[in-house]
Structures are given as C-alpha cells and as structure tokens.
C-alpha positions as CSV (number, residue, x, y, z in Angstrom):
1,M,27.1,9.2,0.5
2,E,29.1,7.2,3.0
3,F,28.4,6.4,6.7
4,T,30.1,4.3,9.3
5,V,28.5,1.3,10.9
6,Q,28.4,3.2,14.2
7,Q,26.6,6.2,12.7
8,I,23.9,3.9,11.2
9,A,23.6,2.1,14.5
10,E,23.1,5.4,16.4
11,M,20.5,6.4,13.8
12,L,18.5,3.2,14.4
13,G,19.1,3.1,18.2
14,G,21.0,-0.2,17.8
15,T,24.2,-1.7,19.0
16,V,27.3,-2.8,17.0
17,E,29.0,-6.1,17.1
18,G,32.2,-6.0,15.0
19,N,33.9,-3.1,13.4
20,P,32.1,0.2,14.1
21,T,34.3,2.1,11.6
22,S,33.5,0.1,8.6
23,K,32.1,2.2,5.7
24,I,28.6,1.8,4.3
25,S,27.7,3.4,0.9
26,T,24.8,1.3,-0.4
27,L,21.9,-0.9,0.7
28,A,21.4,-4.5,-0.6
29,K,19.8,-7.9,-0.1
30,I,21.7,-10.1,2.2
31,E,22.2,-12.8,-0.5
32,E,23.6,-10.2,-3.0
33,A,25.4,-7.7,-0.8
34,G,29.1,-6.9,-1.4
35,E,31.7,-4.7,0.1
36,K,30.4,-1.4,1.7
37,A,26.8,-2.7,1.5
38,L,24.4,-2.8,4.4
39,A,21.8,-5.7,4.5
40,F,19.2,-6.9,6.9
41,L,18.0,-10.3,8.3
42,S,14.4,-10.6,9.3
43,N,13.1,-13.9,7.8
44,P,14.8,-16.9,9.4
45,K,15.0,-18.8,6.1
46,Y,17.7,-16.3,5.0
47,E,19.9,-16.9,8.1
48,P,22.4,-19.1,6.2
49,Y,23.4,-16.1,4.1
50,L,24.5,-14.3,7.3
51,Y,27.5,-16.6,7.5
52,T,28.5,-16.2,3.9
53,T,27.5,-12.6,3.0
54,E,30.1,-10.1,1.8
55,A,28.2,-7.2,3.2
56,S,30.1,-4.9,5.5
57,A,27.2,-4.9,8.0
58,V,23.9,-6.7,8.5
59,I,21.0,-5.4,10.6
60,V,19.7,-8.3,12.9
61,S,17.5,-8.8,15.9
62,H,18.6,-8.5,19.5
63,E,17.3,-12.0,20.0
64,L,19.2,-13.6,17.1
65,E,21.6,-16.4,18.4
66,L,24.5,-17.0,16.1
67,K,25.1,-20.6,15.0
68,Q,28.6,-20.0,13.8
69,H,31.2,-17.2,13.3
70,V,30.3,-14.2,11.1
71,E,32.8,-12.1,9.2
72,T,30.4,-9.1,8.8
73,S,29.6,-6.5,11.5
74,L,26.2,-6.8,13.1
75,I,23.8,-4.0,14.0
76,R,21.4,-5.4,16.6
77,V,18.0,-3.7,16.8
78,A,14.5,-4.6,18.1
79,D,12.9,-5.0,14.6
80,P,15.3,-5.5,11.6
81,Y,12.6,-5.1,8.9
82,T,11.3,-1.8,10.3
83,S,14.8,-0.5,10.8
84,F,15.9,-1.3,7.2
85,S,12.6,0.3,6.0
86,R,13.5,3.4,7.8
87,L,16.9,3.5,6.1
88,L,15.2,3.1,2.7
89,E,12.9,6.0,3.5
90,E,15.9,8.2,4.4
91,Y,17.7,7.1,1.2
92,Q,14.6,8.0,-0.9
93,K,14.4,11.4,0.8
94,A,18.0,12.1,0.0
95,V,17.5,11.1,-3.7
96,M,14.3,13.2,-3.9
97,A,16.1,16.2,-2.4
98,F,18.2,16.6,-5.5
99,K,15.2,17.6,-7.6
100,T,13.8,21.0,-6.8
101,G,12.0,23.8,-8.6
102,V,10.1,23.8,-11.9
103,E,11.0,22.0,-15.1
104,E,9.6,23.5,-18.2
105,P,7.0,23.2,-19.7
106,A,4.8,22.9,-16.6
107,Y,1.5,24.7,-15.8
108,M,0.0,26.0,-12.6
109,G,-3.4,27.8,-12.8
110,K,-4.7,31.0,-11.3
111,N,-4.8,31.4,-7.5
112,S,-2.9,28.1,-6.9
113,T,-0.1,28.0,-4.4
114,I,2.7,25.5,-3.5
115,G,4.9,25.4,-0.4
116,D,8.7,25.6,-0.1
117,N,11.2,23.1,-1.4
118,F,8.9,21.7,-4.1
119,Y,9.6,19.9,-7.4
120,R,7.3,20.2,-10.4
121,A,8.4,18.1,-13.3
122,A,8.0,19.0,-17.0
123,F,4.5,18.4,-18.5
124,S,2.8,18.5,-15.1
125,Y,-0.5,20.3,-14.8
126,I,-2.0,22.0,-11.7
127,G,-5.4,23.6,-12.0
128,Q,-6.9,26.7,-10.5
129,N,-7.4,27.4,-6.7
130,C,-5.2,24.5,-5.6
131,K,-3.3,24.6,-2.3
132,I,-0.2,22.3,-2.2
133,G,2.0,22.0,0.9
134,A,5.8,22.1,1.4
135,N,8.2,19.4,0.0
136,A,5.8,18.3,-2.7
137,R,7.2,16.1,-5.5
138,I,5.1,16.2,-8.6
139,F,6.5,14.1,-11.5
140,P,6.0,14.3,-15.3
141,H,2.4,14.1,-16.8
142,V,0.7,14.4,-13.4
143,S,-2.6,16.2,-13.7
144,I,-4.2,17.9,-10.7
145,G,-7.6,19.4,-11.2
146,D,-9.1,22.6,-9.8
147,N,-9.7,23.2,-6.0
148,V,-7.5,20.4,-4.9
149,K,-5.9,20.5,-1.4
150,I,-2.6,18.6,-0.8
151,G,-0.6,18.5,2.4
152,D,3.1,18.5,3.1
153,N,5.6,15.9,1.9
154,V,3.4,14.4,-0.7
155,I,4.8,12.5,-3.7
156,I,2.8,12.1,-6.9
157,Y,4.5,9.9,-9.5
158,A,4.3,10.1,-13.2
159,G,1.0,10.0,-15.0
160,A,-1.2,10.1,-11.9
161,K,-4.5,12.0,-12.2
162,I,-6.0,13.9,-9.3
163,Y,-9.5,15.1,-10.1
164,S,-11.0,18.4,-8.9
165,D,-11.9,18.9,-5.3
166,T,-9.8,16.0,-4.0
167,V,-8.3,16.4,-0.6
168,I,-4.9,14.7,0.2
169,G,-3.3,14.8,3.6
170,N,0.3,15.0,4.7
171,N,3.0,12.3,3.8
172,C,0.9,10.6,1.2
173,T,2.3,8.8,-1.9
174,I,0.3,8.4,-5.1
175,H,2.1,6.0,-7.5
176,A,2.2,6.1,-11.3
177,G,-1.0,6.0,-13.2
178,A,-3.3,6.1,-10.2
179,V,-6.6,7.9,-10.7
180,I,-8.1,9.7,-7.7
181,G,-11.6,11.2,-8.0
182,S,-13.0,9.6,-11.2
183,D,-16.8,9.3,-11.5
184,G,-18.4,6.5,-9.5
185,F,-20.3,3.9,-11.5
186,G,-23.7,5.5,-11.2
187,F,-26.3,4.8,-13.9
188,A,-30.1,4.7,-13.5
189,P,-31.9,1.9,-15.5
190,Q,-34.7,3.2,-17.7
191,K,-37.9,1.5,-18.8
192,D,-36.6,1.1,-22.4
193,G,-33.5,-0.8,-21.1
194,T,-31.1,2.1,-21.4
195,Y,-29.1,3.8,-18.6
196,K,-29.2,7.4,-17.5
197,I,-26.0,8.8,-16.0
198,I,-26.3,9.9,-12.4
199,P,-23.9,12.9,-11.9
200,Q,-21.2,12.3,-9.3
201,I,-20.7,15.5,-7.4
202,G,-18.8,14.4,-4.3
203,N,-15.0,14.1,-3.9
204,V,-12.2,11.9,-2.5
205,V,-10.5,12.5,0.8
206,L,-7.1,10.8,1.6
207,E,-6.0,11.4,5.2
208,D,-2.4,11.5,6.3
209,N,0.2,8.8,5.5
210,V,-1.9,7.1,2.9
211,S,-0.3,5.2,0.0
212,I,-2.1,4.5,-3.3
213,G,-0.5,2.0,-5.7
214,A,0.2,2.2,-9.4
215,N,-2.9,2.2,-11.6
216,A,-5.3,2.1,-8.7
217,T,-8.6,3.9,-9.0
218,I,-10.6,5.6,-6.3
219,D,-13.9,7.0,-7.4
220,C,-15.5,10.2,-6.1
221,A,-18.7,10.0,-4.0
222,T,-22.1,10.5,-5.6
223,M,-22.6,13.0,-2.8
224,G,-20.3,13.6,0.1
225,S,-16.9,11.9,0.1
226,T,-15.1,8.6,-0.6
227,I,-12.7,8.5,2.4
228,I,-9.4,6.6,2.9
229,H,-8.4,7.1,6.5
230,E,-5.0,7.7,8.1
231,G,-2.2,5.2,7.4
232,T,-4.1,2.9,4.9
233,K,-2.0,1.3,2.1
234,I,-3.7,0.4,-1.2
235,D,-1.8,-1.8,-3.6
236,N,-1.6,-1.6,-7.4
237,L,-4.6,-2.2,-9.6
238,V,-7.2,-1.8,-6.8
239,Q,-10.7,-0.4,-7.5
240,I,-12.4,1.6,-4.7
241,A,-15.9,2.7,-5.7
242,H,-18.0,5.7,-4.8
243,N,-18.8,6.5,-1.2
244,V,-16.6,3.8,0.2
245,E,-15.0,4.4,3.5
246,I,-11.8,2.6,4.5
247,G,-10.6,2.8,8.1
248,K,-7.2,3.6,9.6
249,H,-4.1,1.4,8.9
250,T,-5.9,-1.1,6.6
251,V,-4.0,-2.8,3.8
252,I,-5.6,-3.9,0.5
253,A,-3.6,-6.0,-1.9
254,A,-3.5,-5.9,-5.7
255,Q,-6.5,-6.6,-8.0
256,S,-9.1,-6.3,-5.2
257,G,-12.3,-4.3,-5.6
258,V,-14.6,-2.6,-3.1
259,S,-18.1,-1.8,-4.4
260,G,-20.0,1.4,-3.6
261,S,-21.0,2.6,-0.1
262,S,-19.2,-0.3,1.7
263,R,-17.3,0.4,4.9
264,I,-14.1,-1.4,5.9
265,G,-12.9,-1.0,9.4
266,N,-9.5,-0.2,11.0
267,F,-6.5,-2.5,10.9
268,C,-8.0,-4.8,8.3
269,T,-6.1,-7.0,5.8
270,V,-7.6,-7.6,2.4
271,A,-5.5,-10.0,0.3
272,G,-5.2,-10.1,-3.5
273,Q,-8.2,-10.4,-5.9
274,V,-10.8,-10.0,-3.2
275,G,-14.2,-8.7,-4.2
276,I,-16.5,-6.9,-1.7
277,V,-20.1,-6.1,-2.6
278,G,-21.7,-2.8,-2.0
279,H,-23.5,-1.4,1.1
280,I,-21.9,-3.8,3.6
281,T,-19.7,-3.2,6.7
282,I,-16.4,-5.0,7.5
283,A,-15.5,-5.0,11.2
284,D,-12.1,-3.8,12.6
285,R,-9.2,-6.2,12.3
286,T,-10.9,-8.5,9.8
287,I,-8.6,-10.6,7.6
288,I,-9.9,-11.6,4.1
289,G,-8.0,-14.3,2.3
290,A,-7.0,-14.1,-1.4
291,Q,-9.6,-14.5,-4.1
292,S,-12.5,-14.3,-1.6
293,G,-15.9,-12.9,-2.5
294,V,-17.5,-11.0,0.5
295,S,-21.3,-10.8,0.1
296,K,-22.4,-9.9,3.6
297,S,-21.3,-7.7,6.5
298,I,-18.7,-9.0,8.9
299,K,-19.8,-7.8,12.4
300,E,-17.3,-9.5,14.7
301,E,-13.9,-7.8,15.1
302,G,-10.9,-10.0,14.3
303,T,-12.8,-12.4,12.0
304,I,-10.7,-14.3,9.4
305,I,-12.6,-15.4,6.3
306,Q,-11.7,-17.1,3.0
307,G,-13.6,-18.4,-0.1
308,S,-16.3,-17.3,-2.5
309,P,-18.7,-16.8,-0.9
310,A,-16.3,-16.1,2.0
311,F,-16.9,-17.7,5.4
312,D,-14.8,-18.7,8.5
313,Y,-11.2,-19.4,7.5
314,K,-10.9,-22.7,9.4
315,Q,-14.2,-24.0,8.2
316,N,-13.2,-23.1,4.7
317,L,-10.1,-25.2,5.0
318,R,-12.1,-28.1,6.2
319,A,-14.6,-27.7,3.4
320,L,-11.7,-27.7,0.9
321,T,-10.4,-30.9,2.3
322,V,-13.8,-32.5,1.8
323,F,-14.0,-31.0,-1.7
324,R,-10.7,-32.6,-2.7
325,K,-12.1,-36.0,-1.6
326,L,-15.3,-35.7,-3.6
327,P,-14.3,-38.1,-6.4
328,E,-13.4,-40.8,-3.8
329,L,-16.6,-40.1,-1.9
330,Q,-18.6,-40.4,-5.1
331,K,-16.9,-43.7,-5.9
332,D,-17.7,-45.0,-2.3
333,I,-21.4,-44.0,-2.7
334,E,-21.7,-45.7,-6.1
335,E,-20.2,-48.9,-4.6
336,L,-22.7,-48.7,-1.7
337,K,-25.6,-48.2,-4.1
338,E,-24.6,-51.4,-6.0
339,K,-24.4,-53.4,-2.8
340,L,-27.8,-52.2,-1.7
C-alpha cells in the first residue's frame, strides 16, 4: 500500500512542511528509515537524526524548532508518539484483514457462535456455549473453554489459553502463551502438615481495551471475579492472583506479581519486578518503582514509592545515599571510638 504525505497528514489531523505528494509505503525508525519510509520524532535525543534521515517524511511536534535545514518532509502534529502509534494500529489492522475464515483443522463446540469477519487459525479450539463477537482473530493453538464471552475486535495470539466462564470485552488483545482463568493458589493447611485444595469456582473479567502480555497469568477468583478494568495494560510474565481487582488505565510492567484479593486503583503505574502482597489496597495514580515490595496499603492518591519494603520515593533515594556511604561512616565511627 502507498499513501502520499498529504493523505497521512489528513489522517492524523496534521500539517505538511515540504513535499505533500511524496510517496510513503513503509514505517521505520528515524535512524534507520530510507526512501518512501515514514518515521517519527518524539524523544529529543533523536533530533540529530532528523537532519540526516533518508525518510521521505517524519512526524514531529508543532512546537519543534528546527536547528538546521531538513531534506525530509515534516508532518506536524500535537503528539508525534500517539500519531505514529495510530498509524501502527492501522497498519496492523490492514495486515490482519488479509486473514479471514477458518483454517482446518479447527474446532468449535455446540451452541457456540462467532461474529462476522472472523479468523480462526488451524489447531484452535473453542468450547461449548461460547459467544464471540465480530472481527475476532484467533491464532493457532488457542484454547477457549466453555461458556466464554468475548466482545468485538479481540485478538488472541498463538498458544493463549482462555479458561471456562471468562468474560472478555471489546478491543482486547491477549498475547501468545497468556493464561486467563487458571486456578488461584488456594490451599488449606491441615494439622498433619499437608494441604487441601480449595476449589476455585469464580472467573476472570477483562473489560474493554485491555491488553495482556505474553506468558502472563491471571487466576480466576475463588468466588466472584478477578477483574481487570477498562484500558489496563499488563506486560509479559505478570502474575495476577485470585480475586484481584485492577482499576482503569493502569499499567503493570514485566515480572511483577499481585497477590490474592488486593485492589489496585485507576491510572496507576507498576514498574518491573514489583511484588504486591495480598489483601491490600493501592490508591489511584500510585507509582511503584521497579523491584519494590509493597507490604501495606497505599491510601493517598498520587503517592510515589520505591524499595523493599516500599516507602516514599524521595525518602528512599535519601536512604540509598546514606546506605552507599555506610563503609565510610563505619570507618569514621571506628576512628572516633579509638579517640574516645
């Protein structure tokens, strides 16, 4: 597919500086782009590439002031990163559109339905009494259990497992190897030291526009639902335990884990390798730094914490500064002891 710079600018609501008739046929990074490529500039540290790039056009901010002449055409927009992301989404949709229908062998159980314009890859499995919306894309070796409800425009990549009774909203993406609805870690200790399994009879609910990363696991509730609210994005290799509730538009980075029955608010950021204990509440707009261990509830909205155990971010930085100086402080103490 080929578009002119002007057509792309109109799509993004931007303005053109340069040649509006230049042809664009691919997307690329600004430092690697060649002829007929479209790139974007968002991070200021990449600005030097703007003056040397061979891209036919670059998406830049309205506020960017050029330091020297550029050979490429510019498409000026309010937010280059968001605009480029939108183009990537449109490109992905165009690629997906080429795959439709059913590849054999594939299985769909009794009383299950799927909407228009779907794709079901070979070796995919859909259980009984499932309802799947329009424009679904179900890739090879996906397994969907009984009584699952899935909305429109959902993509489920290869090898993902969706357990029975799961509910998935519209415009969700489940990446390869993710497991949605596996048993929560529920075992009752016995007097003889053994453990008795506690049946997990709840489900998982993903609201609209949720993304689940590759090899992430979201456990079903013991009773009721484990809930991931609208717009939340969960990275690869994340563990969400039974009866957890995660608010709207929260992001959780790779290798983090949330223990059972904890609640995370709206618009929170959880960085990589964070551990959150069970039965606590994290207030809206909380930011948790990488490798933190959160052992108690965060009640004040907008709190920033770091460390293990996690506490106020700025205090943590001051504490780390002191920690690095401990050998010198110990030496000073020893010298003072000798003088005394």
